[in-house]
All heavy atoms as TSV, in Angstrom:
chain	resi	resn	atom	element	x	y	z
A	1	MET	N	N	-5.322	-13.298	22.121
A	1	MET	CA	C	-5.681	-13.181	20.741
A	1	MET	C	C	-4.921	-11.996	20.129
A	1	MET	O	O	-4.933	-10.914	20.658
A	1	MET	CB	C	-7.184	-12.996	20.593
A	1	MET	CG	C	-7.670	-12.883	19.171
A	1	MET	SD	S	-9.448	-12.711	19.137
A	1	MET	CE	C	-9.860	-14.072	18.121
A	2	VAL	N	N	-4.253	-12.235	18.997
A	2	VAL	CA	C	-3.476	-11.211	18.331
A	2	VAL	C	C	-4.228	-10.727	17.106
A	2	VAL	O	O	-4.746	-11.493	16.327
A	2	VAL	CB	C	-2.097	-11.777	17.891
A	2	VAL	CG1	C	-1.305	-10.747	17.133
A	2	VAL	CG2	C	-1.326	-12.268	19.089
A	3	HIS	N	N	-4.295	-9.388	16.962
A	3	HIS	CA	C	-4.943	-8.802	15.815
A	3	HIS	C	C	-3.899	-8.055	14.993
A	3	HIS	O	O	-3.057	-7.360	15.546
A	3	HIS	CB	C	-6.043	-7.815	16.243
A	3	HIS	CG	C	-7.162	-8.477	16.959
A	3	HIS	ND1	N	-8.150	-9.151	16.293
A	3	HIS	CD2	C	-7.458	-8.562	18.267
A	3	HIS	CE1	C	-9.021	-9.639	17.167
A	3	HIS	NE2	N	-8.610	-9.287	18.382
A	4	HIS	N	N	-3.969	-8.207	13.706
A	4	HIS	CA	C	-3.039	-7.541	12.799
A	4	HIS	C	C	-3.837	-6.696	11.812
A	4	HIS	O	O	-4.956	-7.009	11.457
A	4	HIS	CB	C	-2.212	-8.558	12.031
A	4	HIS	CG	C	-1.346	-9.413	12.914
A	4	HIS	ND1	N	-0.167	-8.935	13.466
A	4	HIS	CD2	C	-1.496	-10.671	13.343
A	4	HIS	CE1	C	0.375	-9.894	14.187
A	4	HIS	NE2	N	-0.416	-10.956	14.156
A	5	GLU	N	N	-3.199	-5.621	11.345
A	5	GLU	CA	C	-3.807	-4.797	10.303
A	5	GLU	C	C	-3.803	-5.600	8.992
A	5	GLU	O	O	-2.876	-6.346	8.737
A	5	GLU	CB	C	-2.983	-3.514	10.109
A	5	GLU	CG	C	-3.011	-2.592	11.293
A	5	GLU	CD	C	-4.382	-1.959	11.500
A	5	GLU	OE1	O	-5.056	-1.667	10.490
A	5	GLU	OE2	O	-4.763	-1.761	12.654
A	6	PRO	N	N	-4.822	-5.435	8.179
A	6	PRO	CA	C	-4.802	-6.138	6.886
A	6	PRO	C	C	-3.701	-5.566	5.990
A	6	PRO	O	O	-3.365	-4.401	6.097
A	6	PRO	CB	C	-6.193	-5.843	6.318
A	6	PRO	CG	C	-6.680	-4.640	7.014
A	6	PRO	CD	C	-6.010	-4.624	8.370
A	7	ARG	N	N	-3.189	-6.430	5.121
A	7	ARG	CA	C	-2.159	-5.985	4.171
A	7	ARG	C	C	-2.836	-5.195	3.076
A	7	ARG	O	O	-4.004	-5.396	2.743
A	7	ARG	CB	C	-1.438	-7.184	3.572
A	7	ARG	CG	C	-0.643	-7.957	4.637
A	7	ARG	CD	C	0.068	-9.104	4.043
A	7	ARG	NE	N	-0.938	-10.060	3.515
A	7	ARG	CZ	C	-0.666	-11.166	2.895
A	7	ARG	NH1	N	0.576	-11.539	2.704
A	7	ARG	NH2	N	-1.634	-11.944	2.452
A	8	LEU	N	N	-2.100	-4.237	2.510
A	8	LEU	CA	C	-2.628	-3.392	1.437
A	8	LEU	C	C	-3.176	-4.210	0.286
A	8	LEU	O	O	-4.253	-3.968	-0.229
A	8	LEU	CB	C	-1.543	-2.410	0.957
A	8	LEU	CG	C	-1.945	-1.484	-0.176
A	8	LEU	CD1	C	-3.134	-0.614	0.218
A	8	LEU	CD2	C	-0.768	-0.646	-0.613
A	9	LYS	N	N	-2.404	-5.244	-0.126
A	9	LYS	CA	C	-2.845	-6.059	-1.262
A	9	LYS	C	C	-4.181	-6.748	-0.943
A	9	LYS	O	O	-5.012	-6.872	-1.814
A	9	LYS	CB	C	-1.801	-7.078	-1.667
A	9	LYS	CG	C	-1.584	-8.192	-0.690
A	9	LYS	CD	C	-0.590	-9.199	-1.231
A	9	LYS	CE	C	-0.673	-10.444	-0.406
A	9	LYS	NZ	N	-0.736	-11.636	-1.184
A	10	ASP	N	N	-4.364	-7.144	0.300
A	10	ASP	CA	C	-5.653	-7.762	0.673
A	10	ASP	C	C	-6.797	-6.759	0.655
A	10	ASP	O	O	-7.894	-7.081	0.194
A	10	ASP	CB	C	-5.536	-8.423	2.047
A	10	ASP	CG	C	-4.541	-9.565	2.090
A	10	ASP	OD1	O	-4.338	-10.213	1.021
A	10	ASP	OD2	O	-3.957	-9.801	3.148
A	11	MET	N	N	-6.525	-5.566	1.129
A	11	MET	CA	C	-7.562	-4.539	1.136
A	11	MET	C	C	-7.960	-4.154	-0.297
A	11	MET	O	O	-9.137	-3.975	-0.601
A	11	MET	CB	C	-7.084	-3.308	1.908
A	11	MET	CG	C	-6.976	-3.541	3.370
A	11	MET	SD	S	-6.402	-2.170	4.416
A	11	MET	CE	C	-6.218	-0.792	3.415
A	12	LEU	N	N	-6.973	-4.071	-1.197
A	12	LEU	CA	C	-7.249	-3.667	-2.570
A	12	LEU	C	C	-7.960	-4.770	-3.358
A	12	LEU	O	O	-8.531	-4.503	-4.419
A	12	LEU	CB	C	-5.963	-3.263	-3.278
A	12	LEU	CG	C	-5.327	-1.987	-2.784
A	12	LEU	CD1	C	-3.994	-1.755	-3.442
A	12	LEU	CD2	C	-6.256	-0.790	-2.976
A	13	GLU	N	N	-7.966	-5.979	-2.864
A	13	GLU	CA	C	-8.685	-7.072	-3.519
A	13	GLU	C	C	-10.057	-7.317	-2.916
A	13	GLU	O	O	-10.847	-8.080	-3.488
A	13	GLU	CB	C	-7.851	-8.373	-3.440
A	13	GLU	CG	C	-6.539	-8.301	-4.201
A	13	GLU	CD	C	-6.715	-7.963	-5.668
A	13	GLU	OE1	O	-7.655	-8.481	-6.284
A	13	GLU	OE2	O	-5.904	-7.183	-6.200
A	14	ASP	N	N	-10.372	-6.656	-1.824
A	14	ASP	CA	C	-11.685	-6.834	-1.187
A	14	ASP	C	C	-12.781	-6.296	-2.096
A	14	ASP	O	O	-12.680	-5.156	-2.570
A	14	ASP	CB	C	-11.692	-6.081	0.148
A	14	ASP	CG	C	-13.012	-6.283	0.883
A	14	ASP	OD1	O	-13.950	-5.494	0.640
A	14	ASP	OD2	O	-13.102	-7.236	1.673
A	15	PRO	N	N	-13.813	-7.072	-2.349
A	15	PRO	CA	C	-14.883	-6.655	-3.270
A	15	PRO	C	C	-15.573	-5.344	-2.851
A	15	PRO	O	O	-15.896	-4.519	-3.705
A	15	PRO	CB	C	-15.876	-7.815	-3.278
A	15	PRO	CG	C	-15.113	-8.989	-2.769
A	15	PRO	CD	C	-14.020	-8.461	-1.889
A	16	VAL	N	N	-15.783	-5.148	-1.579
A	16	VAL	CA	C	-16.465	-3.930	-1.111
A	16	VAL	C	C	-15.544	-2.725	-1.326
A	16	VAL	O	O	-15.982	-1.676	-1.812
A	16	VAL	CB	C	-16.875	-4.082	0.372
A	16	VAL	CG1	C	-17.432	-2.752	0.895
A	16	VAL	CG2	C	-17.900	-5.193	0.531
A	17	VAL	N	N	-14.280	-2.894	-0.989
A	17	VAL	CA	C	-13.306	-1.799	-1.206
A	17	VAL	C	C	-13.226	-1.458	-2.690
A	17	VAL	O	O	-13.226	-0.300	-3.076
A	17	VAL	CB	C	-11.930	-2.181	-0.625
A	17	VAL	CG1	C	-10.874	-1.145	-1.027
A	17	VAL	CG2	C	-11.993	-2.308	0.897
A	18	ARG	N	N	-13.206	-2.499	-3.534
A	18	ARG	CA	C	-13.111	-2.267	-4.962
A	18	ARG	C	C	-14.323	-1.501	-5.486
A	18	ARG	O	O	-14.195	-0.605	-6.327
A	18	ARG	CB	C	-12.933	-3.578	-5.696
A	18	ARG	CG	C	-11.558	-4.213	-5.410
A	18	ARG	CD	C	-11.401	-5.520	-6.035
A	18	ARG	NE	N	-11.313	-5.324	-7.506
A	18	ARG	CZ	C	-10.909	-6.251	-8.331
A	18	ARG	NH1	N	-10.591	-7.439	-7.885
A	18	ARG	NH2	N	-10.843	-6.017	-9.595
A	19	LEU	N	N	-15.519	-1.845	-5.001
A	19	LEU	CA	C	-16.722	-1.114	-5.400
A	19	LEU	C	C	-16.670	0.331	-4.960
A	19	LEU	O	O	-17.065	1.247	-5.736
A	19	LEU	CB	C	-17.964	-1.809	-4.840
A	19	LEU	CG	C	-18.426	-3.086	-5.525
A	19	LEU	CD1	C	-19.526	-3.762	-4.736
A	19	LEU	CD2	C	-18.878	-2.773	-6.942
A	20	MET	N	N	-16.237	0.584	-3.750
A	20	MET	CA	C	-16.149	1.964	-3.272
A	20	MET	C	C	-15.113	2.773	-4.047
A	20	MET	O	O	-15.331	3.932	-4.387
A	20	MET	CB	C	-15.831	1.986	-1.763
A	20	MET	CG	C	-16.990	1.519	-0.901
A	20	MET	SD	S	-16.821	1.790	0.851
A	20	MET	CE	C	-15.176	1.243	1.209
A	21	MET	N	N	-13.975	2.133	-4.339
A	21	MET	CA	C	-12.940	2.804	-5.110
A	21	MET	C	C	-13.467	3.140	-6.532
A	21	MET	O	O	-13.245	4.249	-7.014
A	21	MET	CB	C	-11.688	1.931	-5.207
A	21	MET	CG	C	-10.932	1.851	-3.911
A	21	MET	SD	S	-9.544	0.669	-3.930
A	21	MET	CE	C	-8.546	1.258	-5.299
A	22	GLU	N	N	-14.146	2.199	-7.140
A	22	GLU	CA	C	-14.738	2.417	-8.461
A	22	GLU	C	C	-15.727	3.583	-8.428
A	22	GLU	O	O	-15.696	4.480	-9.275
A	22	GLU	CB	C	-15.413	1.158	-8.976
A	22	GLU	CG	C	-15.959	1.286	-10.372
A	22	GLU	CD	C	-16.592	0.013	-10.870
A	22	GLU	OE1	O	-16.219	-1.091	-10.418
A	22	GLU	OE2	O	-17.482	0.106	-11.716
A	23	ARG	N	N	-16.576	3.589	-7.408
A	23	ARG	CA	C	-17.572	4.638	-7.271
A	23	ARG	C	C	-16.915	6.006	-7.126
A	23	ARG	O	O	-17.373	6.996	-7.695
A	23	ARG	CB	C	-18.445	4.369	-6.027
A	23	ARG	CG	C	-19.506	5.450	-5.797
A	23	ARG	CD	C	-20.025	5.434	-4.383
A	23	ARG	NE	N	-18.949	5.788	-3.469
A	23	ARG	CZ	C	-18.998	5.611	-2.163
A	23	ARG	NH1	N	-20.042	5.043	-1.606
A	23	ARG	NH2	N	-17.997	5.971	-1.390
A	24	ASP	N	N	-15.785	6.040	-6.390
A	24	ASP	CA	C	-15.106	7.299	-6.123
A	24	ASP	C	C	-14.063	7.660	-7.185
A	24	ASP	O	O	-13.413	8.704	-7.088
A	24	ASP	CB	C	-14.445	7.254	-4.762
A	24	ASP	CG	C	-15.459	7.156	-3.639
A	24	ASP	OD1	O	-16.639	7.558	-3.847
A	24	ASP	OD2	O	-15.085	6.700	-2.534
A	25	GLY	N	N	-13.894	6.811	-8.193
A	25	GLY	CA	C	-12.898	7.092	-9.222
A	25	GLY	C	C	-11.469	6.946	-8.742
A	25	GLY	O	O	-10.581	7.640	-9.225
A	26	VAL	N	N	-11.241	6.065	-7.807
A	26	VAL	CA	C	-9.916	5.802	-7.283
A	26	VAL	C	C	-9.394	4.517	-7.895
A	26	VAL	O	O	-10.151	3.517	-7.955
A	26	VAL	CB	C	-9.959	5.648	-5.720
A	26	VAL	CG1	C	-8.609	5.289	-5.154
A	26	VAL	CG2	C	-10.468	6.937	-5.093
A	27	TYR	N	N	-8.167	4.522	-8.346
A	27	TYR	CA	C	-7.614	3.378	-9.025
A	27	TYR	C	C	-6.492	2.720	-8.242
A	27	TYR	O	O	-5.699	3.387	-7.548
A	27	TYR	CB	C	-7.072	3.798	-10.420
A	27	TYR	CG	C	-8.173	4.424	-11.248
A	27	TYR	CD1	C	-8.314	5.817	-11.293
A	27	TYR	CD2	C	-9.088	3.630	-11.915
A	27	TYR	CE1	C	-9.355	6.379	-12.007
A	27	TYR	CE2	C	-10.120	4.192	-12.641
A	27	TYR	CZ	C	-10.239	5.576	-12.692
A	27	TYR	OH	O	-11.275	6.131	-13.399
A	28	ARG	N	N	-6.461	1.399	-8.316
A	28	ARG	CA	C	-5.508	0.583	-7.565
A	28	ARG	C	C	-4.059	1.061	-7.781
A	28	ARG	O	O	-3.316	1.204	-6.822
A	28	ARG	CB	C	-5.654	-0.872	-8.018
A	28	ARG	CG	C	-4.714	-1.849	-7.399
A	28	ARG	CD	C	-5.023	-3.252	-7.950
A	28	ARG	NE	N	-4.163	-4.237	-7.382
A	28	ARG	CZ	C	-3.021	-4.642	-7.949
A	28	ARG	NH1	N	-2.673	-4.147	-9.099
A	28	ARG	NH2	N	-2.308	-5.565	-7.364
A	29	ASP	N	N	-3.697	1.325	-9.028
A	29	ASP	CA	C	-2.313	1.766	-9.313
A	29	ASP	C	C	-2.004	3.097	-8.654
A	29	ASP	O	O	-0.888	3.323	-8.196
A	29	ASP	CB	C	-2.091	1.867	-10.820
A	29	ASP	CG	C	-2.063	0.499	-11.488
A	29	ASP	OD1	O	-1.952	-0.536	-10.774
A	29	ASP	OD2	O	-2.163	0.458	-12.725
A	30	ASP	N	N	-2.983	3.983	-8.596
A	30	ASP	CA	C	-2.771	5.263	-7.939
A	30	ASP	C	C	-2.551	5.093	-6.421
A	30	ASP	O	O	-1.723	5.780	-5.828
A	30	ASP	CB	C	-3.969	6.209	-8.173
A	30	ASP	CG	C	-4.093	6.614	-9.631
A	30	ASP	OD1	O	-3.082	6.561	-10.373
A	30	ASP	OD2	O	-5.223	6.989	-10.016
A	31	VAL	N	N	-3.311	4.186	-5.819
A	31	VAL	CA	C	-3.151	3.903	-4.371
A	31	VAL	C	C	-1.759	3.337	-4.129
A	31	VAL	O	O	-1.052	3.759	-3.194
A	31	VAL	CB	C	-4.229	2.946	-3.873
A	31	VAL	CG1	C	-3.951	2.511	-2.423
A	31	VAL	CG2	C	-5.603	3.585	-3.967
A	32	LEU	N	N	-1.340	2.384	-4.966
A	32	LEU	CA	C	-0.016	1.787	-4.783
A	32	LEU	C	C	1.101	2.820	-4.965
A	32	LEU	O	O	2.075	2.831	-4.206
A	32	LEU	CB	C	0.183	0.638	-5.752
A	32	LEU	CG	C	-0.693	-0.592	-5.495
A	32	LEU	CD1	C	-0.562	-1.580	-6.638
A	32	LEU	CD2	C	-0.370	-1.228	-4.176
A	33	LYS	N	N	0.945	3.708	-5.943
A	33	LYS	CA	C	1.957	4.743	-6.157
A	33	LYS	C	C	2.028	5.696	-4.967
A	33	LYS	O	O	3.094	6.017	-4.481
A	33	LYS	CB	C	1.667	5.534	-7.430
A	33	LYS	CG	C	2.737	6.592	-7.716
A	33	LYS	CD	C	2.434	7.363	-8.966
A	33	LYS	CE	C	3.472	8.391	-9.294
A	33	LYS	NZ	N	4.032	9.159	-8.230
A	34	LEU	N	N	0.853	6.118	-4.471
A	34	LEU	CA	C	0.812	6.999	-3.307
A	34	LEU	C	C	1.466	6.361	-2.098
A	34	LEU	O	O	2.295	6.999	-1.414
A	34	LEU	CB	C	-0.634	7.361	-2.994
A	34	LEU	CG	C	-0.861	8.169	-1.716
A	34	LEU	CD1	C	-0.243	9.547	-1.832
A	34	LEU	CD2	C	-2.342	8.258	-1.379
A	35	MET	N	N	1.145	5.098	-1.844
A	35	MET	CA	C	1.734	4.412	-0.674
A	35	MET	C	C	3.247	4.258	-0.843
A	35	MET	O	O	4.005	4.468	0.113
A	35	MET	CB	C	1.055	3.061	-0.474
A	35	MET	CG	C	-0.412	3.154	-0.141
A	35	MET	SD	S	-0.752	4.176	1.296
A	35	MET	CE	C	-0.102	3.146	2.594
A	36	GLY	N	N	3.715	3.940	-2.041
A	36	GLY	CA	C	5.147	3.839	-2.287
A	36	GLY	C	C	5.835	5.171	-2.120
A	36	GLY	O	O	6.921	5.259	-1.500
A	37	ASP	N	N	5.241	6.228	-2.650
A	37	ASP	CA	C	5.816	7.579	-2.497
A	37	ASP	C	C	5.909	7.974	-1.035
A	37	ASP	O	O	6.925	8.525	-0.584
A	37	ASP	CB	C	4.980	8.611	-3.254
A	37	ASP	CG	C	5.064	8.468	-4.778
A	37	ASP	OD1	O	5.954	7.726	-5.286
A	37	ASP	OD2	O	4.236	9.116	-5.463
A	38	MET	N	N	4.865	7.707	-0.277
A	38	MET	CA	C	4.871	8.067	1.134
A	38	MET	C	C	5.878	7.236	1.929
A	38	MET	O	O	6.548	7.756	2.831
A	38	MET	CB	C	3.465	7.906	1.740
A	38	MET	CG	C	2.456	8.892	1.202
A	38	MET	SD	S	2.976	10.622	1.298
A	38	MET	CE	C	3.146	10.833	3.052
A	39	ALA	N	N	6.022	5.959	1.578
A	39	ALA	CA	C	7.014	5.129	2.260
A	39	ALA	C	C	8.407	5.666	2.011
A	39	ALA	O	O	9.240	5.780	2.941
A	39	ALA	CB	C	6.889	3.681	1.777
A	40	ARG	N	N	8.707	6.021	0.751
A	40	ARG	CA	C	10.028	6.572	0.434
A	40	ARG	C	C	10.258	7.902	1.131
A	40	ARG	O	O	11.342	8.150	1.681
A	40	ARG	CB	C	10.185	6.706	-1.080
A	40	ARG	CG	C	10.513	5.388	-1.759
A	40	ARG	CD	C	10.755	5.560	-3.249
A	40	ARG	NE	N	9.527	5.801	-3.985
A	40	ARG	CZ	C	8.647	4.868	-4.286
A	40	ARG	NH1	N	8.840	3.617	-3.909
A	40	ARG	NH2	N	7.562	5.160	-4.980
A	41	LYS	N	N	9.235	8.751	1.153
A	41	LYS	CA	C	9.363	10.044	1.812
A	41	LYS	C	C	9.612	9.877	3.297
A	41	LYS	O	O	10.447	10.572	3.886
A	41	LYS	CB	C	8.085	10.865	1.566
A	41	LYS	CG	C	8.171	12.280	2.059
A	41	LYS	CD	C	6.919	13.036	1.643
A	41	LYS	CE	C	7.028	14.487	2.047
A	41	LYS	NZ	N	5.870	15.277	1.601
A	42	THR	N	N	8.919	8.932	3.898
A	42	THR	CA	C	9.099	8.660	5.330
A	42	THR	C	C	10.519	8.177	5.594
A	42	THR	O	O	11.147	8.577	6.566
A	42	THR	CB	C	8.079	7.613	5.807
A	42	THR	OG1	O	6.757	8.146	5.591
A	42	THR	CG2	C	8.241	7.303	7.257
A	43	LEU	N	N	11.035	7.303	4.717
A	43	LEU	CA	C	12.362	6.779	4.906
A	43	LEU	C	C	13.432	7.851	4.752
A	43	LEU	O	O	14.499	7.763	5.340
A	43	LEU	CB	C	12.645	5.639	3.921
A	43	LEU	CG	C	11.885	4.356	4.200
A	43	LEU	CD1	C	12.122	3.354	3.092
A	43	LEU	CD2	C	12.321	3.767	5.528
A	44	LEU	N	N	13.166	8.862	3.948
A	44	LEU	CA	C	14.133	9.955	3.746
A	44	LEU	C	C	14.087	10.989	4.854
A	44	LEU	O	O	14.953	11.828	4.935
A	44	LEU	CB	C	13.877	10.630	2.400
A	44	LEU	CG	C	14.119	9.752	1.177
A	44	LEU	CD1	C	13.712	10.487	-0.081
A	44	LEU	CD2	C	15.562	9.306	1.098
A	45	SER	N	N	13.095	10.892	5.720
A	45	SER	CA	C	12.977	11.830	6.835
A	45	SER	C	C	14.160	11.663	7.787
A	45	SER	O	O	14.581	10.539	8.059
A	45	SER	CB	C	11.665	11.565	7.609
A	45	SER	OG	O	11.672	12.246	8.836
A	46	PRO	N	N	14.730	12.780	8.269
A	46	PRO	CA	C	15.862	12.685	9.183
A	46	PRO	C	C	15.548	11.885	10.453
A	46	PRO	O	O	16.460	11.340	11.075
A	46	PRO	CB	C	16.176	14.134	9.553
A	46	PRO	CG	C	15.486	14.959	8.519
A	46	PRO	CD	C	14.334	14.156	7.984
A	47	LYS	N	N	14.326	11.813	10.842
A	47	LYS	CA	C	13.938	11.110	12.062
A	47	LYS	C	C	13.628	9.630	11.822
A	47	LYS	O	O	13.374	8.896	12.766
A	47	LYS	CB	C	12.725	11.768	12.693
A	47	LYS	CG	C	13.005	13.183	13.169
A	47	LYS	CD	C	11.775	13.788	13.784
A	47	LYS	CE	C	12.070	15.205	14.226
A	47	LYS	NZ	N	10.914	15.810	14.851
A	48	ALA	N	N	13.628	9.206	10.568
A	48	ALA	CA	C	13.245	7.829	10.252
A	48	ALA	C	C	14.329	6.837	10.593
A	48	ALA	O	O	15.510	7.106	10.426
A	48	ALA	CB	C	12.913	7.706	8.777
A	49	ARG	N	N	13.930	5.704	11.134
A	49	ARG	CA	C	14.854	4.585	11.345
A	49	ARG	C	C	14.851	3.756	10.090
A	49	ARG	O	O	13.774	3.428	9.556
A	49	ARG	CB	C	14.404	3.710	12.507
A	49	ARG	CG	C	14.522	4.360	13.844
A	49	ARG	CD	C	14.216	3.361	14.931
A	49	ARG	NE	N	13.165	2.433	14.525
A	49	ARG	CZ	C	12.239	1.950	15.325
A	49	ARG	NH1	N	12.233	2.283	16.592
A	49	ARG	NH2	N	11.314	1.126	14.891
A	50	PRO	N	N	15.987	3.367	9.582
A	50	PRO	CA	C	15.981	2.553	8.367
A	50	PRO	C	C	15.381	1.182	8.633
A	50	PRO	O	O	15.684	0.546	9.644
A	50	PRO	CB	C	17.455	2.414	7.978
A	50	PRO	CG	C	18.210	2.862	9.187
A	50	PRO	CD	C	17.307	3.649	10.053
A	51	PRO	N	N	14.468	0.705	7.730
A	51	PRO	CA	C	13.894	-0.631	7.918
A	51	PRO	C	C	14.921	-1.706	7.533
A	51	PRO	O	O	15.893	-1.428	6.879
A	51	PRO	CB	C	12.721	-0.607	6.967
A	51	PRO	CG	C	13.172	0.283	5.867
A	51	PRO	CD	C	13.990	1.365	6.560
A	52	ALA	N	N	14.623	-2.920	7.908
A	52	ALA	CA	C	15.464	-4.038	7.518
A	52	ALA	C	C	15.460	-4.153	5.998
A	52	ALA	O	O	16.464	-4.409	5.368
A	52	ALA	CB	C	14.970	-5.320	8.172
A	53	LYS	N	N	14.272	-3.941	5.389
A	53	LYS	CA	C	14.136	-4.035	3.930
A	53	LYS	C	C	12.908	-3.234	3.502
A	53	LYS	O	O	11.830	-3.399	4.051
A	53	LYS	CB	C	13.981	-5.469	3.506
A	53	LYS	CG	C	13.783	-5.642	2.006
A	53	LYS	CD	C	13.606	-7.129	1.665
A	53	LYS	CE	C	13.334	-7.250	0.187
A	53	LYS	NZ	N	11.960	-7.540	-0.119
A	54	MET	N	N	13.087	-2.377	2.526
A	54	MET	CA	C	11.964	-1.592	1.987
A	54	MET	C	C	11.152	-2.467	1.055
A	54	MET	O	O	11.686	-3.051	0.106
A	54	MET	CB	C	12.532	-0.394	1.208
A	54	MET	CG	C	11.535	0.383	0.458
A	54	MET	SD	S	10.559	1.382	1.559
A	54	MET	CE	C	9.603	2.284	0.375
A	55	PRO	N	N	9.818	-2.637	1.288
A	55	PRO	CA	C	9.032	-3.470	0.378
A	55	PRO	C	C	8.901	-2.792	-0.977
A	55	PRO	O	O	8.801	-1.563	-1.063
A	55	PRO	CB	C	7.669	-3.552	1.081
A	55	PRO	CG	C	7.643	-2.365	1.987
A	55	PRO	CD	C	9.043	-2.072	2.367
A	56	THR	N	N	8.928	-3.568	-2.015
A	56	THR	CA	C	8.713	-3.046	-3.368
A	56	THR	C	C	7.222	-2.950	-3.624
A	56	THR	O	O	6.410	-3.531	-2.898
A	56	THR	CB	C	9.358	-3.982	-4.412
A	56	THR	OG1	O	8.657	-5.223	-4.374
A	56	THR	CG2	C	10.839	-4.177	-4.160
A	57	THR	N	N	6.879	-2.227	-4.687
A	57	THR	CA	C	5.475	-2.128	-5.065
A	57	THR	C	C	4.913	-3.524	-5.363
A	57	THR	O	O	3.789	-3.823	-4.961
A	57	THR	CB	C	5.315	-1.224	-6.306
A	57	THR	OG1	O	5.855	0.058	-6.002
A	57	THR	CG2	C	3.850	-1.089	-6.709
A	58	ALA	N	N	5.696	-4.340	-5.989
A	58	ALA	CA	C	5.265	-5.717	-6.293
A	58	ALA	C	C	4.981	-6.512	-5.044
A	58	ALA	O	O	4.045	-7.319	-4.992
A	58	ALA	CB	C	6.302	-6.439	-7.157
A	59	GLU	N	N	5.768	-6.288	-3.986
A	59	GLU	CA	C	5.538	-6.986	-2.750
A	59	GLU	C	C	4.290	-6.475	-2.023
A	59	GLU	O	O	3.619	-7.232	-1.328
A	59	GLU	CB	C	6.753	-6.871	-1.816
A	59	GLU	CG	C	7.957	-7.632	-2.316
A	59	GLU	CD	C	9.219	-7.300	-1.530
A	59	GLU	OE1	O	9.346	-6.191	-0.987
A	59	GLU	OE2	O	10.071	-8.184	-1.507
A	60	MET	N	N	3.985	-5.180	-2.209
A	60	MET	CA	C	2.780	-4.643	-1.574
A	60	MET	C	C	1.528	-5.194	-2.235
A	60	MET	O	O	0.521	-5.397	-1.587
A	60	MET	CB	C	2.787	-3.103	-1.648
A	60	MET	CG	C	3.768	-2.449	-0.738
A	60	MET	SD	S	3.535	-0.694	-0.603
A	60	MET	CE	C	4.280	-0.090	-2.087
A	61	ALA	N	N	1.610	-5.437	-3.534
A	61	ALA	CA	C	0.452	-5.990	-4.270
A	61	ALA	C	C	0.967	-6.806	-5.431
A	61	ALA	O	O	1.160	-6.260	-6.516
A	61	ALA	CB	C	-0.472	-4.876	-4.742
A	62	PRO	N	N	1.222	-8.077	-5.211
A	62	PRO	CA	C	1.702	-8.940	-6.312
A	62	PRO	C	C	0.802	-8.851	-7.527
A	62	PRO	O	O	-0.407	-8.687	-7.426
A	62	PRO	CB	C	1.679	-10.331	-5.710
A	62	PRO	CG	C	1.797	-10.106	-4.247
A	62	PRO	CD	C	1.063	-8.806	-3.976
A	63	GLY	N	N	1.431	-8.931	-8.693
A	63	GLY	CA	C	0.681	-8.831	-9.916
A	63	GLY	C	C	0.714	-7.434	-10.483
A	63	GLY	O	O	0.316	-7.175	-11.613
A	64	HIS	N	N	1.178	-6.450	-9.711
A	64	HIS	CA	C	1.277	-5.090	-10.161
A	64	HIS	C	C	2.617	-4.944	-10.897
A	64	HIS	O	O	3.612	-5.356	-10.412
A	64	HIS	CB	C	1.236	-4.126	-8.971
A	64	HIS	CG	C	1.386	-2.702	-9.362
A	64	HIS	ND1	N	2.613	-2.084	-9.418
A	64	HIS	CD2	C	0.495	-1.775	-9.755
A	64	HIS	CE1	C	2.431	-0.843	-9.811
A	64	HIS	NE2	N	1.167	-0.635	-10.009
A	65	ALA	N	N	2.578	-4.359	-12.066
A	65	ALA	CA	C	3.824	-4.185	-12.832
A	65	ALA	C	C	4.228	-2.745	-12.876
A	65	ALA	O	O	3.465	-1.851	-12.776
A	65	ALA	CB	C	3.659	-4.737	-14.232
């Protein structure tokens, strides 16, 4: 049996996650920006291996503009 981590877009659409984010004043766009910033920072690290393709914000959560 293979287990995979949930995708960010799936987690951000989960009703329980959305309720907790709302309660804590956390916004979907802020989470997407943070994750994108961290991905770029990680890629710029001298120790980072370049990925085959860097996912765009839209690919992380379709419907985000």
